[in-house]
N, C-alpha and C positions, 0 to 999 in steps of 0.2 A: 774508634772507627766513626767516620763521618759520612754524610750525604749532603746533597744540595737540593733544597726544597723551597717552598713558598710559605712565608709567615702570614697567618691569618689574623684578623683583628681579635678573634676569640682566644688567641694564644697557641692554636694548633698549627701543625706544619703539613702542607700538602706536597705530594710528589707529582701531581698534575695540576693544571690551572685552567679548568674548563668552566663554562657557564651551563648550569642545568636548566633545561626547559622541562618543567615538572608537570605531568598530567595528574590532576587531582582525582580523576576517575577514568574508567574505560571510555567514557563519552568524549573525553578531551584528548585521548591518546593520538588520534590521527592528526589533530591540529598541532600538537607539540612536535610530531614527526615532521610535518611540513615546515614549521618554524625553524627547527634545528637544522634541517637540510639546507636552509637558505643563509645560514650564518656560520662562518668558520669559527671553530672554537667552542661550539655548543654540543651538548650531549642530551639524549633523552632516552626513554624506554617505553615499552607498551605496558601500561597499567591495566590489568584485567579486572581490578577491583575498584573500590571507592564508592560503591553504591550497593543497595540491596543486601546490606550486611547488618547482623546484630552487633551490639556494642563490643563484646570480647573479640569478635572476628575483625571488626573495623579497627580496633586498636592495633592489630598487627599491621594493617595497611598504613595507618597514620604514622606508626613508628618507623616504618620503612621510608615513607616519604620524607618525614622530618629528618631522619638519619641520613638519607642521601643528600639532602640540602646542606646538612651540617657537616658532612664528611669533609675533611681538610682538602681533598682534591678538587673541591668546588669553590670557585671564586664568589659566585653569587647565583641567585635563582630567579627565574621567571615562572611563577605558578600559573597554570592555565586550568580553569574549571569550566564545566558546562554552565553551572549555576543552580541546579536543582538536586544535585547528588547528596548522598549522606555526608560525604567528606566536603562540607561547605568551605568556601574560601577562607572565612575567618577562622575556622577550626584548624585548617592546614597552616595558615600563617602563624597562628598562635603556637602551634606545636613546633614549628621551625624556630621561632623566636625564643622558645624555652630552651633550645639547645645551642643557638649561635646568634651572633650579632652581625653576620655577614649581610650584604645587600639582598633585598627581596623586592621583586616587582610582581604585579598581578594582572591577569587578563581573565574576564568572565565572558564566555562566548555569547550567552543570551543577552547580556547587557551591552555588548559591543555591536550587536545587530547581525550576528551570524558569523560563519567561518571566515569569510574573506576579510572582514574588518578586524576580526580577532587575530588573524595571521598578520595583517598589516601592523597592528599595534605590537604584537609579540615580537616581530622581526625588529622593529625600531628599538624596543626595550632591550632586546638581546644584543643588538649591535652596540648600544651604549655600554653595556656591561662588558662585552668582550674587548672593547677599546680600553676600558679601564684596566681590565685584567692584563692586557698586553704590556702595560707599563711596569708590571712587577718583574723583578729579577730574582733568580735563585740565590739563596744565601746558604751558608754552611751551618749544619746542625749535627748534633750527636745522634748516633743510631738509636739511642734511647727514646727518641721522639717517634719511632715507628711502631705501629700496630700491624702485625702480620696475621692474617687469617689462614688457617690450614683446612684443606678439603680433600676428599678422595671420591672418585666417581669412575664408573666403568672398571671396577676393580677386578683383578685376577690374583692368583697366588703371588705373582711378582710384586704386587702392591704391598702385601704384608711382609715379604721377604727382603725387598730392596727399597722401593721409593718411599714407603711410609717410614721405615727406620731412618732413612736419610733425612727426611723432613724432621723427624724427631731430633736428630743431631743438630739440624739447623735451629730448631725451636730452643734447644738447650743453650746454644751459643747466643741466640738473641736475648734470652733471659739473663745470661751472665753479663751481657753488655747493657742491661737495664731497659731493654725494649719489652714489648708485650707480644705474646703469642696466644692465639685463640684456637682451642680444640673444639670442634663442632660435631654435629650429626648424632643426636641423642639416641635415635633408633639403632645406631651402630655401636652403642655402648652395651647393649643388651647381652648379657652373658659374660661381660668383662667389667661391669660396673664396680664390683668389689675390688678389682685391681686399682681402678682410679680412686675409689673412696679411701684406700689406704694411703694414697699420696696427698690427700687433702691437708691444708694448713691447720685445720682444726675440726672438731666434731661437727660444728654447724655446717661447714662446707661439705664434709663427708655425707651428712644427712641429706643435704641438698642434691648431691649427685644421685643418691638412691631415689630421692623424691621425683626428680625430673624423668628418670628412666621408667619408674613404675607408673607415673602419671601418664606418660606418653603411651606405654603399652596398654594401659587400661582404656585410654581414650579411643584406641582402635578397636578394642574388644567390645566397646559399647555399641558399635554398629554391626556386631555379630561376626566379626572376622578376626583373624590373628595377623599380627604384623608380618609373620613368616609367610603369609600368603603372597606377599609382594616383595619380600626382601629375604634372601638375595634375589636379584633380578634374573631374568633369563640369560642376560649377557654374563652376569657373575657366574652363574652355573656352567654356562658353556666354557667359560675361562678356567673352571676348575675349583670354584668355591662351592662347598657342599652345604654349609649351614650358616645361619645368621651369627651364631656364637663364634664360628671360625672367622667370619668376616669382621666381627667386632674386635677379635684379638689382633687382627691386622690393622684395623682402623686406629686403635688407640696408640699405636706406635708413633703417630704423628705428634703426640704430645711429649715425646722424649721421656726424660726421667725427672723433670723438675717438679717441685712442689706446686700443687694447684691452689692458687691464691683466692679465687672467686668463682662463682657460678652466676651467669647473667641470663635473664629471660630474653627471648627472641627480640632482636633489633634494638635492645636497650643500649644506652651509651656505656662503653667500656672505659673505665677510669683507673682500674687497678693495673699495676705493672706486673711483669712476670707472666707465668702460664695461667690462663684462665679458661673456663669452659663457657660456651654459649649454647643454650637449649634450642637446637634447630632440627628441622627434618633431615633425613638422609638424602632427600631430593636435592640435587646439586645447585640448580639456579636459585632456589629459595633459601638454601643454607648459606650460600655465598652472599645473597642479598642481605640476610640478617647480620652477618659479620661486617659488611660494608656499611650498613646503617648504624652499626655499633661504633664505627670509626676506623675500621681497617683501611689503610691506604694501599696495601698490597695483599693479594691472595696467592698462596702457594698451593697448587692443586695437583695431586697425584692421580694417575690413571694407568691401569694395566691394559685395558682393551682399546683405549683411545677415546678422546672427546674434544670437541672444538670449543667448549664452554668459555665464555668471557663475561664481562660486566661493563656497563656503561660508565661507572664511576671510578672503579679501581682496576689497575692492571692485574691480570691473572697469569701467573707463571705456571706452565704445564710441565709435569715431570712424569716419566714412565720408567719402570724397571724392566719392561719387556722390550728386548732389543728388536724383535720383529715389528712391534707396534711403532717403535721409534723410526724404523726404516720405512714403514708403510705410511706413517702420518707425520713425517718430519715437518710438513707445512704447518701443523698444529702444535707440535710438541717443542718446548723450549730447552729441555734438559734431559739427557740420557743417563739414567741411574743404573743401567744394566751392569756396569762394571762391579757394583756391589756383589752381584752373583758370580759373574764370570771373570772379574779381574781385568787388567792387572792393578787398577787403582784401588786404594783402600777407602772405606767409607769416610774416614777423617779427611782425606784429600778431596773427595767429592763434596763433602760438606763445606770445605773452604771455597770451592768453586761456586757452589750454590749460594753461599752467603754473598760472594762477590756479585753474582747475578742479581740478587735482591737489591744490593746497593746500586748496581748499574741501572736497574729498573727504576729505583727511587730517583736516580739522577736524570731520568728522562728516556732511557732506552725503551723502545716499544716492544711489547710481547707479541707473540704470534697472533694471539686473539685480537689484540689492538690493531695489528696490521690488516687483519681480515675484516675488521669492523664488527666483531661479535658483541652484541649488547643485550642478549636475552636475559631475562630475570624471571623469577617466580616469587610469590609471597606466601608465607605460611598461612594456613586456613584453620579456623577453629570448628567450622561447620559449613553446611551447604548455604547457598544464597537463599535469601528470603523473597 
C-alpha cells in the first residue's frame, strides 16, 4: 500500500508541506500569529509556556517545540523568541538541530527593536521558506513510512464498544503493513495496565508500562488528590461511563492486539516500528501534541460525545461510534463508526474504509478540523509555574 508525500532532507516523509512559525514562549505567541496570518503556507500555535519553568517542566516544552519543527509535515521553521525567556533562542535551535537538518531561521523580538520590526523580518523569512517549499512535489512512498497517533476524547460507551475497537483494527493493519501506531493517554491505562503489560515484547517493556502508570498516579497523589477526582470527566459520566477503570478498558482497544514494541516518554522521537506507547496525559490537546512532537504525521481521534480538536502540524481524523453525535456534529466528525454497533457493515469492512481515509489524508485530503482551522494545543506540565 502506498501514499504520496514529501521527502525531507533528514530522510523522513511528510503528508503536509507547511512552514512553522514557532513561538519560543508565550511572549512570542502573538507575534507568530501575526506572521503566520500574513504568509500562505505557514502554521503556528499559541505556546502558553517557555518561561517561568523549572528544568523538568521546561524539558516538556522544549521537546514539543523541537518535535514540532522536526515533524515531517514541516518544511522549515522560523523560530521567534522574545529574548529573555527560559527557552532561549540558542537552546531552541540546538534542540531542533538535534532532531533534524531542515531549514531554520530566527527572529528575536527584543533585538529587532520590537513587534513591528520582528514581524517584518519574520514575514520576509517565512515567504522565502514557503517559496522553497512550493517547489517540492509529492512522491510515492510505502505506508510503512507513516506514524499514526491514536487518541480518544469526549468518550462515552460507544467509544469502547465501537470507535476504539475500530481504531484497534486499523492499528493492527498498520502494524502488519510495517507502519507505526502510537497508543497514548497513560491516565487511561489505569486499571487496565496489566492487560497491556501482557502484550509487551519483553519484560523490560512490560515493567515500563507499569512504571509510567504508577508514576503518573503517584504524581497526582502528591498534591493531595486522586486522578479519579477529574477522570472520568463530567461529560464522560453524562455519556454513561461510570469509573476510570471502565474508561481505561475502552481506551486501550485503540491499540488493537499487536505486540507492544516500545514505551516512549512524552514528546520524544518515535523510532520503533509497530505498536508503541507514549506516556501522555489523558488531556486531548496535550496528548496529541506529544505524539505529533514524536513524529506522528496523522492522528486518528475517537469521540463519543463529540469534539472539534485539531492540531497545527498534523491532520486529525475524527471518528465517532455514536450515530447521534455524528448527525449532530457532522461538520466536525470525519468517520461514522456506528455501524459497528447497529450494522449492516462489519468492523472489518469499516476498517478497510478507515485505512483508505488515512491514505487519502496522507495524500492531501483535508480533515474537518483542518477545514475549520483548528490548531489548539496543550503541553504536558510537571509542576506549577515558578
